[in-house]
Backbone bond lengths (Angstrom), bond angles and torsions (degrees), N, CA, C in turn:
res aa  C-N    CA-C-N  psi(-1)  N-CA   C-N-CA  omega(-1)  CA-C   N-CA-C  phi
1 M - - - 1.471 - - 1.557 106.53 -
2 A 1.315 116.65 136.68 1.491 122.44 178.61 1.519 108.50 -69.49
3 V 1.354 115.37 146.87 1.415 122.82 -179.71 1.514 109.62 -130.88
4 L 1.320 119.15 141.31 1.448 122.61 168.33 1.527 106.44 -87.16
5 R 1.343 117.38 120.20 1.444 120.79 -176.28 1.537 107.94 -110.92
6 I 1.330 115.03 118.50 1.495 120.57 178.87 1.539 105.69 -96.95
7 L 1.307 116.51 112.93 1.425 121.89 -179.90 1.531 110.44 -93.81
8 F 1.318 115.57 138.55 1.460 120.42 -178.69 1.486 111.74 -146.46
9 T 1.355 118.77 157.20 1.476 123.54 171.39 1.520 109.13 -114.66
10 R 1.322 117.69 -18.57 1.455 122.88 171.17 1.516 107.11 -144.02
11 L 1.364 114.71 126.15 1.432 118.55 -172.60 1.505 109.04 -81.79
12 R 1.332 116.05 100.39 1.491 123.17 -179.67 1.555 109.17 -92.20
13 T 1.314 113.13 174.37 1.476 119.10 174.37 1.516 112.63 -55.05
14 E 1.326 114.50 -41.10 1.487 119.79 -176.39 1.528 112.42 -58.04
15 E 1.391 114.43 -43.91 1.490 116.45 -175.15 1.564 107.29 -70.34
16 K 1.326 117.45 -37.35 1.469 118.20 176.96 1.519 110.99 -62.32
17 L 1.316 117.23 -40.58 1.476 120.44 -179.42 1.509 111.95 -65.55
18 L 1.352 115.86 -38.21 1.417 122.28 176.14 1.510 112.95 -62.45
19 K 1.330 116.54 -44.57 1.459 120.67 174.75 1.496 112.32 -61.34
20 D 1.328 117.35 -46.55 1.460 120.81 179.65 1.510 109.52 -61.61
21 A 1.288 120.98 -40.75 1.447 123.17 178.82 1.500 113.44 -62.49
22 A 1.343 114.45 -42.03 1.486 120.71 177.93 1.538 109.14 -59.88
23 E 1.307 116.37 -46.20 1.468 120.33 -178.88 1.536 110.49 -62.93
24 R 1.313 115.31 -42.95 1.474 119.80 179.44 1.526 111.20 -64.09
25 L 1.306 119.56 -31.06 1.448 124.15 179.03 1.494 115.93 -91.35
26 G 1.357 114.73 2.46 1.435 118.97 178.23 1.565 115.13 74.01
27 I 1.331 114.44 22.91 1.459 118.55 179.01 1.547 110.22 -94.30
28 P 1.315 119.38 121.84 1.459 121.47 177.32 1.520 110.49 -58.04
29 C 1.286 117.86 122.82 1.448 121.29 -169.59 1.516 112.37 -144.04
30 E 1.308 117.77 141.21 1.473 125.14 174.85 1.486 110.99 -131.04
31 L 1.312 115.58 134.04 1.464 121.57 168.29 1.525 109.27 -85.64
32 Q 1.313 120.36 133.61 1.410 121.38 -176.83 1.542 110.99 -133.35
33 L 1.319 118.70 114.56 1.449 123.52 172.42 1.516 108.30 -72.82
34 V 1.354 118.39 123.26 1.469 120.70 -173.09 1.544 110.60 -116.22
35 S 1.320 120.34 13.31 1.427 120.34 -175.67 1.497 112.82 -58.70
36 D 1.319 120.05 -36.52 1.462 123.21 -178.18 1.544 113.32 -104.63
37 T 1.324 116.52 10.01 1.449 119.67 -177.97 1.542 111.27 -76.74
38 V 1.293 116.51 140.46 1.437 124.13 173.17 1.521 108.15 -98.01
39 F 1.330 117.95 120.80 1.480 120.75 -177.78 1.496 108.77 -100.40
40 G 1.350 117.70 141.31 1.452 122.76 179.70 1.531 108.37 116.47
41 G 1.311 116.06 162.90 1.447 120.14 -179.41 1.509 112.09 75.06
42 E 1.300 115.51 -110.43 1.513 118.19 -179.25 1.490 110.06 -66.01
43 P 1.348 116.93 144.84 1.495 120.43 177.34 1.539 111.55 -56.62
44 F 1.340 116.77 135.41 1.447 120.19 179.59 1.511 111.92 -68.69
45 C 1.333 116.50 -38.79 1.435 120.91 -179.85 1.554 107.72 -159.46
46 S 1.320 115.24 -179.18 1.445 121.15 176.68 1.508 110.85 -64.62
47 Q 1.366 115.54 145.97 1.449 117.92 173.56 1.528 114.36 -67.26
48 D 1.322 114.27 -12.52 1.486 119.17 179.25 1.568 110.16 -81.00
49 D 1.293 114.14 -14.37 1.545 117.94 -177.43 1.509 106.73 -79.92
50 V 1.319 112.42 161.87 1.464 122.04 170.70 1.534 107.66 -120.85
51 V 1.330 114.87 134.81 1.499 120.35 178.75 1.517 109.92 -106.02
52 L 1.313 114.88 128.47 1.442 120.83 172.45 1.565 105.08 -105.08
53 A 1.284 117.74 104.35 1.467 124.39 -171.31 1.517 109.40 -85.80
54 R 1.376 116.59 116.85 1.421 119.65 -173.78 1.588 109.15 -130.42
55 C 1.290 118.03 32.41 1.505 119.88 174.85 1.500 109.46 -60.56
56 V 1.326 116.44 144.02 1.453 120.41 -177.61 1.537 110.59 -67.19
57 S 1.341 115.60 -46.53 1.470 120.65 178.33 1.493 110.08 -70.21
58 H 1.360 116.79 122.81 1.421 119.56 179.08 1.509 113.11 -62.24
59 N 1.337 116.09 -40.10 1.457 118.93 -179.69 1.555 110.70 -64.27
60 Q 1.329 115.69 -41.67 1.498 117.93 177.86 1.510 110.06 -65.07
61 N 1.355 118.01 -40.61 1.421 120.68 -177.24 1.552 110.88 -63.11
62 E 1.326 116.55 -40.18 1.450 122.02 178.65 1.509 110.21 -66.49
63 A 1.364 116.75 -39.99 1.447 120.75 -178.25 1.546 109.39 -67.47
64 V 1.299 116.78 -42.08 1.472 121.34 175.20 1.533 110.03 -55.36
65 A 1.334 114.87 -51.27 1.467 119.24 -178.94 1.513 112.45 -57.95
66 Q 1.306 116.32 -42.54 1.485 120.57 -179.18 1.497 109.89 -65.42
67 M 1.337 119.84 -44.29 1.443 121.40 179.48 1.507 111.04 -62.46
68 L 1.298 118.34 -42.94 1.487 121.23 -177.11 1.526 109.57 -71.14
69 E 1.245 118.72 -35.90 1.440 120.60 -177.93 1.537 111.05 -68.09
70 T 1.362 115.11 -30.12 1.469 115.47 175.63 1.514 112.99 -66.92
71 Q 1.375 116.01 -18.04 1.449 120.22 175.54 1.510 112.78 -93.68
72 G 1.335 118.01 6.51 1.441 121.87 178.79 1.536 114.01 78.74
73 I 1.363 116.09 22.50 1.463 120.16 -179.15 1.549 107.81 -96.79
74 R 1.296 115.33 136.30 1.483 121.45 -179.11 1.565 108.36 -77.30
75 V 1.325 116.31 125.49 1.447 121.75 -179.16 1.513 108.55 -120.93
76 V 1.320 117.14 135.62 1.469 124.12 177.89 1.533 107.70 -117.29
77 N 1.327 116.91 125.36 1.520 127.22 -15.35 1.483 110.42 -71.06
78 S 1.318 117.62 166.95 1.438 121.01 -179.97 1.562 110.01 -68.79
79 S 1.347 115.83 164.25 1.471 119.24 178.06 1.507 112.11 -65.34
80 H 1.367 116.85 -29.42 1.436 119.89 176.75 1.546 112.06 -63.81
81 V 1.336 115.63 -47.19 1.415 119.21 177.16 1.558 111.67 -62.42
82 M 1.307 116.56 -41.26 1.440 119.66 176.23 1.537 110.64 -59.61
83 G 1.307 115.47 -42.53 1.456 117.72 -179.66 1.489 115.70 -62.25
84 V 1.354 115.21 -37.53 1.438 121.00 177.67 1.535 111.01 -68.03
85 C 1.342 114.88 -47.02 1.495 117.45 -175.95 1.510 112.99 -78.56
86 G 1.317 118.18 -20.48 1.437 120.45 -175.24 1.540 113.38 -80.16
87 N 1.276 117.13 -6.52 1.466 122.04 178.56 1.515 109.20 -129.07
88 K 1.314 117.45 113.05 1.493 120.71 -174.40 1.496 111.28 -59.61
89 L 1.329 118.61 -35.19 1.420 120.89 177.66 1.491 112.31 -66.37
90 T 1.316 117.97 -44.24 1.468 120.95 176.08 1.509 110.65 -61.56
91 T 1.342 118.94 -42.79 1.454 121.64 178.31 1.539 108.60 -59.23
92 S 1.312 119.08 -47.87 1.440 120.50 -178.31 1.498 113.89 -60.97
93 C 1.381 115.93 -37.35 1.440 119.87 -178.98 1.557 108.75 -68.99
94 V 1.341 118.15 -43.43 1.438 120.62 -178.52 1.514 110.52 -64.92
95 L 1.348 119.37 -41.23 1.440 124.61 178.05 1.539 109.46 -64.71
96 E 1.321 118.07 -41.43 1.452 122.21 -179.26 1.554 110.34 -64.35
97 Q 1.362 116.21 -41.25 1.441 118.60 179.85 1.532 110.27 -66.47
98 A 1.327 115.65 -29.42 1.505 116.76 178.66 1.511 113.77 -90.95
99 G 1.283 117.04 5.49 1.462 119.54 177.54 1.513 116.18 72.47
100 V 1.339 115.47 22.52 1.480 119.25 -179.58 1.504 108.35 -84.33
101 P 1.353 118.66 130.06 1.446 121.13 -176.64 1.495 112.32 -67.47
102 Q 1.345 117.44 136.76 1.461 121.84 -178.93 1.526 105.73 -154.84
103 P 1.343 116.14 166.37 1.509 118.95 178.59 1.556 106.24 -63.53
104 K 1.358 113.26 156.75 1.444 120.63 176.69 1.549 107.33 -67.40
105 Y 1.304 116.91 146.79 1.458 121.28 176.80 1.499 110.12 -147.32
106 L 1.346 114.30 153.97 1.454 123.30 175.83 1.536 108.45 -136.57
107 V 1.289 116.62 157.56 1.463 121.16 -174.80 1.528 107.06 -134.63
108 A 1.356 115.27 139.05 1.473 120.40 176.47 1.556 106.70 -141.23
109 F 1.352 113.49 172.47 1.456 117.17 -175.13 1.540 112.73 -130.83
110 T 1.351 114.03 6.43 1.497 118.54 171.82 1.508 108.20 -136.48
111 Q 1.322 115.53 164.59 1.429 120.44 176.77 1.501 112.90 -58.46
112 E 1.373 115.96 -41.31 1.411 120.66 -179.63 1.548 112.26 -66.60
113 G 1.330 113.38 -41.88 1.483 117.93 175.92 1.514 112.68 -63.71
114 A 1.329 116.58 -35.55 1.462 120.51 179.35 1.553 110.64 -67.35
115 L 1.329 116.68 -39.65 1.452 120.01 178.52 1.537 109.85 -65.25
116 D 1.314 116.98 -40.44 1.474 120.44 175.00 1.503 111.50 -59.88
117 A 1.385 115.40 -42.38 1.468 118.99 -178.14 1.494 112.97 -64.55
118 V 1.389 117.76 -43.90 1.441 119.20 -176.03 1.536 108.34 -70.87
119 E 1.341 118.98 -30.95 1.467 117.86 178.14 1.522 111.41 -74.23
120 R 1.285 118.22 -25.83 1.480 120.57 173.98 1.517 110.09 -67.39
121 L 1.340 114.24 -43.31 1.498 118.80 179.63 1.489 112.59 -71.68
122 G 1.357 116.01 -34.63 1.459 122.22 -176.88 1.502 112.62 95.11
123 Y 1.336 114.28 148.70 1.456 122.22 179.11 1.557 111.58 -84.44
124 P 1.294 118.04 144.98 1.419 128.76 -6.80 1.528 111.71 -75.02
125 A 1.329 116.64 158.95 1.512 122.91 174.26 1.508 105.13 -139.42
126 V 1.347 114.47 173.96 1.431 121.37 -179.85 1.515 108.95 -124.00
127 C 1.326 115.77 132.75 1.476 123.64 173.25 1.548 107.53 -103.80
128 K 1.348 113.63 126.53 1.451 118.52 -178.51 1.507 110.45 -122.91
129 P 1.310 117.90 146.50 1.486 119.33 167.53 1.493 107.67 -69.14
130 V 1.341 118.97 145.64 1.438 121.37 -179.55 1.549 110.26 -69.00
131 S 1.276 117.06 -21.44 1.470 120.80 179.62 1.511 108.04 -131.57
132 G 1.367 117.30 132.67 1.449 119.81 178.60 1.504 109.88 154.61
133 S 1.330 115.78 166.68 1.456 120.51 -178.78 1.518 109.04 -147.51
134 W 1.383 115.14 -179.67 1.497 122.18 178.83 1.473 112.25 62.70
135 G 1.310 121.04 18.36 1.436 123.18 178.63 1.500 114.06 72.00
136 R 1.380 117.94 17.54 1.458 119.46 -177.57 1.532 111.48 -78.42
137 L 1.345 114.41 147.44 1.445 123.89 178.58 1.547 116.04 58.55
138 L 1.303 113.95 18.90 1.508 115.74 168.61 1.526 109.01 -76.58
139 A 1.315 115.36 143.49 1.454 118.39 178.18 1.541 109.45 -135.79
140 K 1.330 115.39 127.93 1.430 120.08 176.62 1.549 105.61 -89.96
141 L 1.331 114.00 127.92 1.507 121.20 -175.17 1.529 106.11 -103.02
142 N 1.346 115.64 105.14 1.491 116.98 -176.84 1.479 112.96 -89.77
143 D 1.311 118.92 -20.67 1.490 122.01 -178.02 1.516 108.41 -160.94
144 R 1.300 116.93 175.32 1.456 122.05 -177.93 1.513 113.13 -60.40
145 E 1.333 118.26 -41.03 1.476 119.41 -179.86 1.536 111.19 -62.88
146 S 1.320 120.00 -44.14 1.448 121.15 178.03 1.539 111.32 -63.76
147 A 1.364 115.39 -37.72 1.444 119.33 -179.51 1.578 109.96 -64.15
148 E 1.342 113.81 -45.92 1.474 119.15 -179.23 1.576 110.04 -57.67
149 A 1.337 114.90 -42.28 1.466 119.06 -177.63 1.525 109.67 -66.43
150 V 1.306 117.28 -47.47 1.509 122.79 -178.75 1.545 109.04 -58.67
151 F 1.349 115.41 -50.12 1.461 118.67 -176.50 1.525 112.91 -64.89
152 E 1.333 116.28 -33.84 1.438 118.93 178.07 1.567 109.43 -68.50
153 H 1.305 117.80 -41.46 1.441 118.39 176.86 1.495 111.47 -66.77
154 K 1.311 121.82 -40.25 1.452 122.77 179.65 1.526 110.15 -64.79
155 A 1.324 118.52 -35.71 1.454 121.78 -177.73 1.539 109.94 -60.73
156 M 1.368 117.16 -24.72 1.441 120.59 -175.35 1.517 110.98 -93.97
157 L 1.331 120.16 -1.12 1.428 122.68 -173.54 1.507 116.09 -90.65
158 G 1.350 115.77 -6.29 1.464 119.37 178.34 1.542 110.29 120.60
159 A 1.349 112.96 173.67 1.479 118.89 -171.31 1.493 114.05 -60.28
160 I 1.314 117.29 -41.07 1.455 118.83 -174.19 1.539 110.46 -64.73
161 H 1.333 117.52 -27.58 1.491 119.59 -179.96 1.543 111.50 -83.46
162 N 1.327 116.92 -4.35 1.458 118.82 177.55 1.526 113.59 -89.76
163 T 1.329 115.42 6.98 1.475 121.77 160.12 1.515 107.25 -93.47
164 F 1.296 117.51 105.56 1.442 122.38 -173.63 1.509 107.29 -93.64
165 Y 1.394 114.84 108.14 1.443 121.63 179.48 1.552 106.11 -99.83
166 I 1.322 113.98 113.88 1.510 119.96 -176.36 1.552 108.48 -113.93
167 Q 1.269 114.84 126.22 1.495 122.50 -176.18 1.565 107.65 -119.71
168 E 1.331 113.74 140.94 1.458 117.26 174.46 1.521 111.77 -58.83
169 F 1.282 119.79 143.61 1.467 122.15 174.87 1.495 109.00 -78.28
170 V 1.300 117.69 121.65 1.453 122.69 -177.24 1.553 108.56 -99.88
171 D 1.339 115.05 121.42 1.475 119.53 177.25 1.509 108.50 -77.69
172 K 1.318 113.93 91.98 1.501 121.37 -173.94 1.541 111.31 -98.05
173 G 1.291 116.62 8.76 1.456 119.17 -175.46 1.551 108.95 75.38
174 S 1.300 115.45 -146.59 1.485 118.53 -175.44 1.513 111.84 -98.12
175 F 1.384 119.00 12.27 1.477 117.11 -177.50 1.521 110.20 -147.84
176 D 1.312 114.63 156.92 1.468 122.91 164.02 1.470 107.73 -132.72
177 V 1.356 117.24 -174.49 1.487 120.94 -173.21 1.538 107.96 -128.08
178 R 1.303 115.89 135.52 1.475 121.75 169.01 1.527 105.40 -111.61
179 A 1.351 116.30 116.81 1.462 122.68 179.75 1.508 112.18 -112.96
180 F 1.297 116.99 151.81 1.504 120.87 -177.43 1.513 106.99 -117.94
181 V 1.313 114.08 131.60 1.475 123.33 175.02 1.483 110.87 -116.33
182 V 1.326 117.71 121.30 1.473 120.21 -178.95 1.527 108.39 -120.13
183 D 1.340 116.23 124.19 1.449 121.42 -177.50 1.501 114.74 54.32
184 G 1.342 116.14 36.47 1.425 120.30 177.80 1.482 118.11 86.80
185 E 1.329 117.48 -7.02 1.472 121.11 -177.26 1.558 107.89 -116.08
186 P 1.361 114.95 136.34 1.456 118.50 175.27 1.520 111.04 -62.02
187 L 1.336 115.18 134.67 1.500 118.87 -177.64 1.544 109.96 -104.96
188 C 1.330 116.55 -48.77 1.476 118.91 -177.00 1.529 107.95 -169.88
189 A 1.283 115.67 175.12 1.477 119.85 -179.98 1.528 109.45 -156.73
190 I 1.352 114.32 152.46 1.429 120.01 175.58 1.587 107.77 -122.14
191 A 1.305 115.28 148.30 1.434 121.41 168.99 1.564 106.50 -92.75
192 R 1.328 116.53 127.72 1.435 121.88 179.62 1.540 108.00 -105.02
193 T 1.311 115.79 119.09 1.416 120.82 -174.11 1.521 109.98 -115.81
194 S 1.368 114.26 136.27 1.459 119.88 178.75 1.545 109.53 -159.55
195 Q 1.297 118.01 151.66 1.467 119.56 175.75 1.531 109.58 -80.04
196 H 1.360 115.94 -16.67 1.447 118.28 173.55 1.520 111.25 -84.04
197 W 1.327 117.48 153.28 1.498 119.17 -177.80 1.522 112.42 -67.66
198 I 1.378 116.50 -22.50 1.479 119.27 173.96 1.527 106.59 -94.19
199 T 1.355 115.07 119.95 1.453 118.79 -170.70 1.555 114.06 -108.02
200 N 1.325 117.77 8.69 1.473 120.61 179.51 1.490 111.49 -50.76
201 T 1.340 116.76 137.35 1.471 118.78 175.70 1.525 111.34 -65.18
202 A 1.330 115.77 -26.38 1.498 117.48 173.37 1.505 115.03 -66.03
203 R 1.358 114.46 -16.04 1.478 120.98 176.60 1.507 113.26 -108.74
204 G 1.335 115.79 15.54 1.432 118.97 174.20 1.530 116.88 105.61
205 G 1.303 116.03 -1.29 1.475 118.30 -179.00 1.558 108.92 -69.33
206 S 1.348 116.37 147.53 1.447 121.28 179.45 1.518 110.73 -95.89
207 A 1.355 115.93 148.29 1.496 121.09 -172.34 1.495 110.49 -112.07
208 S 1.312 119.04 137.78 1.442 123.96 171.86 1.531 109.00 -138.92
209 N 1.278 118.19 158.68 1.439 120.48 -178.34 1.515 114.06 -65.44
210 M 1.358 116.64 138.34 1.470 119.93 178.79 1.530 106.59 -124.32
211 P 1.334 117.27 105.55 1.473 118.92 -178.27 1.523 108.90 -61.28
212 L 1.341 115.31 143.53 1.433 122.15 179.69 1.505 110.54 -91.39
213 D 1.332 119.00 112.64 1.429 119.31 175.38 1.529 111.66 -93.04
214 D 1.290 120.79 -178.33 1.455 122.64 -174.68 1.514 113.82 -64.30
215 E 1.345 116.04 -35.01 1.458 120.69 179.18 1.475 112.27 -63.47
216 V 1.348 116.87 -52.33 1.411 121.78 -179.53 1.539 112.64 -64.65
217 S 1.342 115.19 -41.38 1.457 120.09 179.93 1.524 110.14 -59.70
218 E 1.334 117.71 -45.22 1.432 120.37 -179.40 1.543 113.68 -66.98
219 L 1.346 114.28 -33.54 1.453 118.99 175.01 1.538 110.11 -64.38
220 L 1.353 115.27 -43.94 1.466 119.10 179.23 1.540 111.92 -61.92
221 R 1.318 114.61 -40.57 1.491 117.10 176.65 1.512 112.34 -64.28
222 S 1.327 117.13 -34.66 1.470 118.78 176.87 1.491 111.48 -65.87
223 V 1.325 119.29 -33.51 1.472 123.88 176.35 1.533 108.00 -64.37
224 H 1.318 116.79 -45.59 1.450 119.06 -178.63 1.508 111.87 -66.86
225 R 1.338 117.87 -37.74 1.483 120.30 176.80 1.487 110.51 -61.02
226 A 1.307 118.61 -32.40 1.479 124.42 -178.03 1.544 112.95 -78.03
227 I 1.356 115.33 -36.86 1.442 121.06 -169.79 1.567 111.46 -110.04
228 G 1.309 115.86 -38.64 1.496 118.40 -173.27 1.531 109.99 84.14
229 G 1.343 114.61 -166.98 1.442 121.27 179.12 1.492 115.00 99.82
230 E 1.345 114.62 151.56 1.450 121.91 -179.93 1.514 113.22 -85.46
231 F 1.332 116.77 -24.06 1.473 120.36 -178.51 1.510 109.38 -146.55
232 L 1.356 114.27 114.04 1.487 118.89 177.50 1.554 108.23 -123.94
233 A 1.317 115.52 145.28 1.457 120.63 170.80 1.552 104.42 -115.34
234 V 1.319 114.63 123.37 1.471 121.05 -172.38 1.482 111.35 -117.18
235 D 1.338 117.34 125.32 1.437 120.99 178.61 1.545 109.66 -97.64
236 L 1.344 115.52 131.42 1.470 124.11 -172.71 1.538 109.42 -123.32
237 F 1.307 114.18 144.58 1.485 123.07 166.97 1.532 108.86 -113.62
238 K 1.297 116.94 152.29 1.480 120.45 163.86 1.522 108.03 -120.64
239 S 1.329 112.89 122.26 1.435 120.98 -178.49 1.509 111.24 -136.88
240 N 1.332 116.13 127.05 1.509 119.60 -176.29 1.474 111.91 52.98
241 G 1.351 117.06 42.07 1.446 121.80 174.71 1.532 115.23 76.79
242 R 1.326 115.78 8.10 1.498 118.93 -171.67 1.532 106.66 -125.65
243 W 1.351 117.30 134.39 1.446 121.87 175.97 1.534 110.65 -83.56
244 L 1.310 114.10 137.28 1.456 122.37 176.21 1.537 110.60 -126.12
245 V 1.332 113.72 145.51 1.479 117.37 177.26 1.522 107.29 -92.51
246 N 1.303 115.09 120.88 1.478 120.41 178.81 1.507 114.20 -85.83
247 E 1.312 115.04 -54.60 1.478 120.69 -177.89 1.495 108.71 -146.65
248 V 1.389 114.72 158.73 1.467 120.57 174.20 1.505 108.35 -129.75
249 N 1.316 119.92 129.12 1.436 125.80 -175.96 1.518 109.88 -115.60
250 D 1.343 118.10 134.94 1.438 120.25 -176.84 1.494 112.98 -95.31
251 G 1.297 120.00 -9.21 1.451 123.36 -178.95 1.501 112.02 -136.32
252 G 1.286 116.61 44.05 1.480 120.57 -168.46 1.525 112.49 -62.58
253 E 1.327 115.25 150.80 1.437 123.28 168.60 1.486 108.54 -80.41
254 F 1.317 116.35 146.83 1.476 121.47 -173.19 1.518 115.44 -138.72
255 R 1.329 117.89 0.73 1.438 119.28 -173.66 1.555 113.37 -59.89
256 N 1.359 114.78 -30.91 1.449 117.18 -178.97 1.505 115.05 -87.26
257 S 1.340 115.99 4.06 1.462 121.98 179.17 1.519 114.01 -105.77
258 I 1.275 116.74 -14.65 1.518 119.92 -174.69 1.568 109.70 -65.82
259 A 1.330 115.68 -55.56 1.472 118.46 -176.60 1.518 112.88 -61.47
260 P 1.339 119.69 -48.60 1.463 118.83 -178.96 1.517 113.63 -59.88
261 T 1.319 118.37 -39.82 1.438 121.73 -175.34 1.516 114.06 -86.98
262 G 1.356 115.53 -24.52 1.464 120.16 -176.57 1.535 112.86 71.25
263 K 1.359 115.69 16.88 1.458 119.65 -178.28 1.537 110.44 -102.81
264 D 1.304 114.10 145.12 1.518 121.82 176.86 1.498 107.64 -82.14
265 I 1.297 117.67 77.46 1.495 122.03 -175.76 1.533 109.13 -65.34
266 P 1.357 120.26 -49.69 1.446 119.44 177.80 1.536 114.45 -60.11
267 G 1.294 116.63 -38.19 1.444 118.85 175.69 1.513 114.85 -62.72
268 A 1.346 116.22 -41.51 1.476 120.99 175.33 1.507 111.00 -62.22
269 V 1.348 116.54 -40.36 1.493 120.38 -176.64 1.502 110.81 -67.41
270 V 1.330 118.41 -45.79 1.475 119.46 -175.91 1.548 109.62 -72.33
271 E 1.293 118.71 -31.67 1.463 120.81 174.81 1.507 110.12 -64.86
272 A 1.318 118.52 -44.76 1.440 122.85 -179.43 1.523 110.55 -62.08
273 A 1.337 114.26 -41.63 1.506 118.51 178.99 1.514 110.03 -67.91
274 W 1.277 118.57 -44.41 1.472 122.45 -174.58 1.588 109.95 -66.84
275 N 1.286 115.19 -32.20 1.477 119.12 179.45 1.530 112.23 -69.19
276 K 1.355 117.88 -11.27 1.476 121.69 179.54 1.540 111.52 -88.71
277 R 1.324 117.61 -2.62 1.478 118.46 178.28 1.535 111.41 -63.71
278 R 1.304 116.59 152.20 1.422 123.69 -179.19 1.521 111.11 -73.56
C-alpha cells in the first residue's frame, strides 16, 4: 500500500499539522526522522510512495530529494524546484526570463563590484545572501559607509557570501504579502505588518488575511508557470500601485497563516502531494 512519507530533521508545528491533516483525510502517512539516515544503495521506500521532504536545512532537503529521485521515488517539491527556490539569484533569473515583475537586482563577485552595483541602484538598497530564510543576514544599505562595512564583513564569511546579490529597496509601506500556491492555484495569502522593514512573522511581524484578487492570483499563477512545484510560498510587495515578486520559497512555514486566512493549508498540501502518487 502506498504511503505519504513526511521527512523531517526537526519536528516543527508544520510537520505535525501535515500529519494530522493526512490522518483527517484518510491518507496513509508516516513521519520519518532522517537525520541519521544513509541515502543511496538500498531503496529508501516503495516507488508507489510519495515523499514530502521537510528537512529544515535547504541544502539537506535538496540532497534528499536528489537521492530519492535517482531511485524513481516521487518527491514533493522536486529537487529542481528546490534548486530554483533555494538560491535567490537563480529565482530572480528564472522569474526574469518568464517576465514576472520583481524588484531590480544586480550581482557582483567582489567588494568593489558590489559597491558599484549598489551605487547604480541607488541608496537605500538591500544586500541579501543568495541562500537563506527567515530574513536572516539581510542588510539595508543606507549609504556608502554602511555598504563598505557590510561587504567587508560578507567577504570574510566564506565563498557563498562572495556572490553579492544587491536588490533595490522597495518602499512597500508597513506590510508585504506571503501567498501560498498549491498545485499551481493560489490558495490564500496573509499581509505581514511590522514597523521594521523586515516583516517576516518569524521576526515578529503580525499576520492578517489578504483576499486574493484577480491581479494577485494571475501573478501567482505566472510564478508557478515559471518555477513549477506542488507547494510554493511567494512573497509580494506592492509599490507605486504595482505588485512585485520578492522571493519564492519551496518549503514555507505556514502555521501563522492558517487562523488569519481560515484555509486548511496543511490539508491542501498533503492532498496535492498524495495526488502525485503513481
